[in-house]
One Martini backbone bead per residue (centre of mass of N, CA, C, O) as a GRO file, in nm:
protein
   80
    1UNK     BB    1   9.945   9.002  11.465
    2UNK     BB    2  10.086   8.726  11.304
    3UNK     BB    3  10.215   8.675  10.995
    4UNK     BB    4  10.279   8.358  11.026
    5UNK     BB    5   9.952   8.295  11.044
    6UNK     BB    6   9.934   8.382  10.738
    7UNK     BB    7   9.799   8.145  10.532
    8UNK     BB    8   9.661   7.949  10.300
    9UNK     BB    9   9.500   7.795  10.528
   10UNK     BB   10   9.392   8.054  10.716
   11UNK     BB   11   9.263   8.291  10.550
   12UNK     BB   12   8.986   8.187  10.450
   13UNK     BB   13   8.866   8.154  10.739
   14UNK     BB   14   8.905   8.446  10.831
   15UNK     BB   15   8.726   8.575  10.611
   16UNK     BB   16   8.468   8.414  10.673
   17UNK     BB   17   8.447   8.520  10.976
   18UNK     BB   18   8.531   8.858  10.929
   19UNK     BB   19   8.597   8.938  10.656
   20UNK     BB   20   8.693   9.167  10.414
   21UNK     BB   21   8.905   9.436  10.468
   22UNK     BB   22   8.913   9.517  10.132
   23UNK     BB   23   8.628   9.541   9.994
   24UNK     BB   24   8.604   9.887  10.022
   25UNK     BB   25   8.859  10.031   9.905
   26UNK     BB   26   8.736  10.164   9.631
   27UNK     BB   27   8.529  10.359   9.800
   28UNK     BB   28   8.818  10.510   9.925
   29UNK     BB   29   8.977  10.725   9.783
   30UNK     BB   30   9.309  10.859   9.765
   31UNK     BB   31   9.554  11.081   9.776
   32UNK     BB   32   9.900  11.144   9.670
   33UNK     BB   33   9.988  11.431   9.761
   34UNK     BB   34  10.122  11.387  10.040
   35UNK     BB   35  10.347  11.209   9.927
   36UNK     BB   36  10.457  11.404   9.707
   37UNK     BB   37  10.537  11.621   9.913
   38UNK     BB   38  10.751  11.454  10.056
   39UNK     BB   39  10.929  11.415   9.812
   40UNK     BB   40  10.985  11.712   9.752
   41UNK     BB   41  11.107  11.782  10.027
   42UNK     BB   42  11.340  11.577  10.017
   43UNK     BB   43  11.470  11.680   9.754
   44UNK     BB   44  11.518  11.976   9.851
   45UNK     BB   45  11.700  11.859  10.103
   46UNK     BB   46  11.884  11.614   9.967
   47UNK     BB   47  11.739  11.348   9.988
   48UNK     BB   48  11.793  11.041   9.905
   49UNK     BB   49  11.728  10.774   9.755
   50UNK     BB   50  11.697  10.467   9.759
   51UNK     BB   51  11.832  10.202   9.654
   52UNK     BB   52  11.821  10.018   9.382
   53UNK     BB   53  11.793   9.746   9.239
   54UNK     BB   54  12.008   9.599   9.005
   55UNK     BB   55  11.771   9.539   8.786
   56UNK     BB   56  11.773   9.840   8.768
   57UNK     BB   57  11.814  10.125   8.654
   58UNK     BB   58  11.979  10.397   8.696
   59UNK     BB   59  11.908  10.669   8.885
   60UNK     BB   60  11.863  10.979   8.938
   61UNK     BB   61  12.072  11.053   9.213
   62UNK     BB   62  12.204  10.794   9.262
   63UNK     BB   63  12.405  10.625   9.427
   64UNK     BB   64  12.645  10.425   9.436
   65UNK     BB   65  12.676  10.063   9.352
   66UNK     BB   66  12.896  10.044   9.604
   67UNK     BB   67  13.115   9.962   9.809
   68UNK     BB   68  13.321  10.169   9.973
   69UNK     BB   69  13.574   9.969   9.956
   70UNK     BB   70  13.529   9.955   9.616
   71UNK     BB   71  13.566  10.232   9.555
   72UNK     BB   72  13.682  10.471   9.374
   73UNK     BB   73  13.936  10.677   9.388
   74UNK     BB   74  14.033  10.977   9.365
   75UNK     BB   75  14.228  11.157   9.181
   76UNK     BB   76  14.488  11.333   9.199
   77UNK     BB   77  14.594  11.631   9.165
   78UNK     BB   78  14.846  11.779   8.978
   79UNK     BB   79  14.913  12.002   9.209
   80UNK     BB   80  14.913  11.808   9.492
   0.00000   0.00000   0.00000
């Protein structure tokens, strides 16, 4: 299936011909536990979250939202 073929004009006919693939979605709830376990495992391994879009507040543990070339360099220690 090519996503570019799913348009406002084509989807109603496709659903009428083959049925709504999501019609019984709520009849088969699934647990989020496997996903949450992946998150816990990644966090314990030190894998950072992907950067959030700038319209969101900065999240705990999120890396700096700046291009590395624009990042402030650490100041040299006084002992040299």
